[in-house]
C-alpha positions as CSV (number, residue, x, y, z in Angstrom):
1,P,96.0,40.4,96.8
2,Y,97.9,43.3,95.8
3,Q,101.8,43.6,97.2
4,V,104.1,46.1,96.0
5,S,108.1,45.0,96.5
6,A,110.5,46.9,98.7
7,G,112.8,48.3,96.4
8,T,110.1,49.3,93.5
9,L,109.5,52.8,92.8
10,L,106.3,53.9,92.2
11,T,105.3,57.0,90.3
12,L,102.0,58.9,91.4
13,S,100.2,57.0,88.2
14,D,101.3,54.0,89.4
15,F,99.5,55.1,92.5
16,E,96.2,55.9,90.3
17,R,96.1,53.1,88.7
18,V,96.3,50.9,91.5
19,G,94.2,53.2,93.8
20,R,91.7,52.7,91.0
21,A,91.5,49.4,90.8
22,V,91.9,48.7,94.3
23,A,88.4,51.4,94.2
24,K,87.0,49.5,92.0
25,N,87.3,45.9,93.9
26,T,84.6,44.9,95.6
27,N,85.7,41.9,97.1
28,L,89.0,43.1,98.5
29,E,88.9,43.2,102.5
30,A,92.0,44.4,103.9
31,L,94.2,47.3,102.6
32,I,98.0,47.5,104.6
33,L,99.6,51.0,103.9
34,S,103.4,50.1,105.7
35,I,106.4,52.4,105.2
36,H,109.2,51.6,106.5
37,Y,110.8,54.6,108.5
38,R,114.1,53.9,106.8
39,V,112.9,53.5,103.5
40,K,111.3,57.4,104.5
41,N,114.6,58.5,105.3
42,F,116.5,57.4,102.7
43,L,113.6,59.0,100.2
44,L,113.9,62.1,101.6
45,A,117.6,61.7,102.3
46,D,120.0,64.3,100.6
47,E,122.3,61.6,99.1
48,H,119.7,59.8,97.2
49,P,120.5,58.7,93.9
50,M,117.6,60.4,92.9
51,K,118.8,63.7,94.2
52,G,121.9,63.4,91.4
53,P,122.7,63.7,87.9
54,H,120.6,60.9,87.6
55,A,117.4,62.6,89.2
56,P,113.9,62.7,87.7
57,K,111.9,66.1,87.7
58,D,109.3,65.4,89.1
59,P,111.1,62.8,92.2
60,P,107.7,60.9,93.8
61,D,106.6,63.0,96.9
62,Y,105.1,60.1,99.2
63,K,102.3,62.5,100.6
64,I,101.2,62.8,97.6
65,H,101.1,59.2,96.7
66,L,99.1,58.0,99.4
67,K,97.0,60.8,99.7
68,R,95.9,60.3,96.5
69,L,95.5,56.5,97.1
70,L,93.6,57.5,100.3
71,E,91.3,59.4,98.3
72,L,90.6,56.5,96.0
73,L,89.8,54.0,99.0
74,C,87.1,56.6,99.8
75,E,85.4,55.2,97.8
76,N,85.6,50.6,98.5
77,R,83.7,50.0,101.0
78,S,84.2,46.7,100.9
79,I,87.0,46.3,103.2
80,I,86.8,45.5,106.5
81,H,90.2,44.9,107.4
82,F,92.7,48.7,107.6
83,E,96.5,48.4,108.8
84,S,98.4,51.8,108.4
85,R,101.8,51.5,109.4
86,G,104.9,53.9,110.0
87,D,105.4,57.7,111.2
88,H,103.5,59.6,107.7
89,E,102.8,63.7,107.8
90,L,100.3,65.5,109.5
91,E,98.8,66.2,106.1
92,L,97.2,62.6,105.2
93,L,94.9,62.3,108.4
94,A,92.0,64.6,106.3
95,P,91.7,61.9,103.5
96,L,92.4,58.3,106.6
97,E,89.7,60.3,109.1
98,S,87.4,60.8,105.1
99,F,88.0,56.9,104.5
100,F,87.0,56.2,107.8
101,S,83.9,58.6,107.8
102,V,81.9,56.6,104.8
103,N,83.3,52.9,105.5
104,E,81.4,51.7,107.5
105,N,82.2,48.3,108.0
106,L,85.1,47.7,109.5
107,D,86.3,45.2,112.1
108,F,89.7,45.4,112.4
109,V,91.9,48.8,112.5
110,R,95.6,48.7,113.2
111,L,97.6,52.7,113.6
112,S,101.1,52.1,114.1
113,D,104.2,54.3,115.0
114,W,102.3,56.8,113.4
115,T,103.0,59.7,115.9
116,A,100.9,63.4,114.4
117,I,97.6,60.6,115.5
118,A,98.5,62.4,119.4
119,A,98.1,65.6,118.0
120,N,94.6,64.9,116.7
121,T,93.6,62.0,118.9
122,Q,89.7,62.7,119.2
123,S,89.4,64.0,115.4
124,L,90.5,60.9,113.7
125,L,88.4,58.1,116.6
126,T,85.3,60.2,116.0
127,A,85.6,59.9,112.2
128,I,86.4,55.3,113.2
129,V,84.1,55.2,116.3
130,K,81.2,57.3,115.3
131,R,80.3,55.5,112.1
132,Q,81.3,51.7,112.5
133,S,78.9,48.9,113.4
134,S,80.6,46.0,113.7
135,L,84.7,47.6,114.8
136,D,85.9,44.1,116.9
137,T,90.1,45.4,117.2
138,L,91.7,49.1,117.2
139,C,95.5,48.4,117.2
140,I,97.5,51.8,118.1
141,E,100.3,50.8,118.9
142,R,103.5,53.1,119.6
143,C,101.8,56.1,118.7
144,T,102.9,58.3,121.8
145,L,99.6,58.8,122.8
146,R,100.5,59.6,126.7
147,D,97.5,59.5,128.6
148,E,96.2,63.5,127.6
149,G,96.0,61.3,123.7
150,L,94.6,57.8,126.2
151,K,91.7,60.2,127.7
152,E,90.7,61.0,125.0
153,I,90.3,58.6,122.9
154,T,88.0,56.6,126.1
155,L,85.7,59.7,125.9
156,T,85.0,59.1,122.6
157,L,84.4,55.4,123.6
158,K,82.1,56.3,126.0
159,S,80.3,58.4,123.6
160,C,79.6,56.0,122.2
161,P,78.7,52.8,123.9
162,E,77.7,51.0,121.1
163,A,80.4,51.3,118.9
164,C,83.2,50.9,121.3
165,P,85.4,47.8,119.9
166,K,86.1,44.8,121.9
167,K,90.2,44.2,121.5
168,L,91.7,47.7,122.4
169,Y,95.3,47.4,121.7
170,L,97.6,50.0,123.4
171,G,100.9,48.9,122.9
172,G,104.3,50.8,123.5
173,N,102.2,54.5,124.1
174,S,104.0,55.9,127.2
175,I,100.7,55.9,129.3
176,G,100.9,56.1,133.0
177,D,98.9,55.3,135.6
178,G,96.2,58.4,134.5
179,G,95.9,56.7,131.2
180,C,94.8,53.5,133.7
181,V,92.8,55.5,135.5
182,S,90.9,56.2,131.9
183,I,90.7,52.7,130.7
184,S,89.3,52.0,134.2
185,D,86.5,54.2,133.2
186,V,85.6,52.4,130.2
187,R,86.1,49.0,131.3
188,N,83.5,50.7,134.5
189,N,80.6,52.1,131.9
190,T,77.9,49.5,131.4
191,K,76.7,49.8,128.0
192,I,80.8,48.4,127.2
193,D,81.8,45.1,126.4
194,L,85.5,45.2,126.5
195,K,86.6,42.0,126.3
196,E,90.8,42.0,126.0
197,I,93.2,45.2,126.9
198,D,96.8,45.7,125.7
199,L,98.9,48.1,127.8
200,S,101.9,45.9,126.7
201,R,105.3,47.9,126.6
202,N,104.1,51.3,129.1
203,S,106.6,51.5,131.4
204,S,105.7,54.8,133.5
205,I,102.6,53.0,135.1
206,G,103.3,51.7,138.4
207,L,101.6,49.9,141.6
208,R,98.3,53.5,141.2
209,G,97.5,52.6,137.4
210,L,97.3,48.5,138.2
211,Q,94.8,49.4,141.0
212,S,92.8,51.3,139.1
213,I,93.0,48.9,136.0
214,S,92.6,45.7,138.4
215,T,89.9,47.1,140.3
216,A,87.8,48.1,137.5
217,L,88.2,44.5,136.9
218,A,87.0,43.2,140.1
219,M,84.1,45.4,140.3
220,K,82.6,44.4,137.0
221,G,82.5,40.7,137.9
222,R,82.4,38.9,134.4
223,P,84.3,37.5,132.4
224,F,87.4,39.3,131.1
225,E,89.6,37.1,127.7
226,K,93.1,38.7,127.9
227,L,95.4,41.1,129.8
228,D,98.1,42.4,128.8
229,L,100.5,44.1,130.5
230,S,104.5,42.5,129.4
231,F,107.1,44.8,129.8
232,I,105.4,46.6,132.6
233,P,108.0,46.0,135.2
234,F,105.9,47.2,138.1
235,G,107.6,43.8,140.2
236,D,106.3,41.4,143.2
237,A,104.6,43.9,144.5
238,G,102.7,45.0,141.3
239,F,102.0,41.4,141.0
240,S,100.6,40.5,144.7
241,E,98.3,43.7,143.6
242,L,96.4,41.2,141.1
243,V,96.7,39.0,142.8
244,E,94.4,39.7,145.0
245,A,92.1,42.0,143.2
246,F,91.3,38.7,140.8
247,L,90.9,36.4,144.5
248,D,88.1,39.0,145.2
249,C,85.9,38.2,142.4
250,P,86.9,35.4,141.0
251,K,84.8,35.6,137.6
252,A,86.3,39.2,136.5
253,T,90.2,36.9,136.4
254,P,91.5,36.8,132.5
255,K,91.5,34.4,130.8
256,Y,95.2,35.0,129.1
257,L,97.1,37.2,131.4
258,L,100.2,37.5,129.8
259,L,103.1,38.9,132.4
260,R,106.3,38.5,130.2
261,Y,109.0,40.8,131.7
262,C,107.5,42.6,134.7
263,R,110.1,41.8,136.8
264,I,108.4,39.2,138.9
265,Y,110.6,37.7,140.8
266,N,109.9,35.6,144.3
267,S,106.3,36.1,144.2
268,Y,104.9,33.7,141.3
269,W,104.6,31.2,144.4
270,K,101.4,33.5,144.8
271,M,99.4,32.3,140.7
272,S,99.2,29.0,142.6
273,R,95.8,30.8,144.9
274,L,94.9,31.9,141.4
275,L,95.2,28.3,139.6
């Protein structure tokens, strides 16, 4: 494992050394690139001590560092677990797409808190999905995808059904009813076998979105592992809609149904009908 402690100041040459070591390490399986937004803002702030009288001649630019690191990582094709956390800049998308294009063994991909993805969803997803033969989990969280970005994701997944991940996590992306319709279209595709869907923290999802999801699950008529709808305030009416859909097709009832903080107050007794 490679780990750099918080507060450590890395120069470009440090990234070069780490990147070359990682590129040559054929046993490396997981890579996590994380930059907290507070750290990013602190590095760019005018009051940062590095910009005072003791500032170095060439202050570090994290964008250059990460771009160079991604370029070096294209030489390593043993990585199966990739995570990128933090609101990186738009210019990092190109080297990231190159990394996904050459690495065909990815099993797990997580992109979190990166709002620049929303404007380039299709090209990035194409790079991820079309080159992967064993992708199990695709997690895009808190990237402000909205319904438009999710529609592009579903179009890409339907164009490559053989490479579609089994687990799709899309929490906190400001997705509404239109996005649920797009997800339902993927679920209805007989060539795609989605086992888990996470739509939690998308508070704009209403009854119409729940109806499309529940109908798609019931039409599929086969076991579904997990459905996470937590932190969506659909209330008793939405819960009743889900229960009725699962009663119509018991085989489609998820093994794990997560409904935390959904403002369900008077309808929990209906769960006994499913049990």
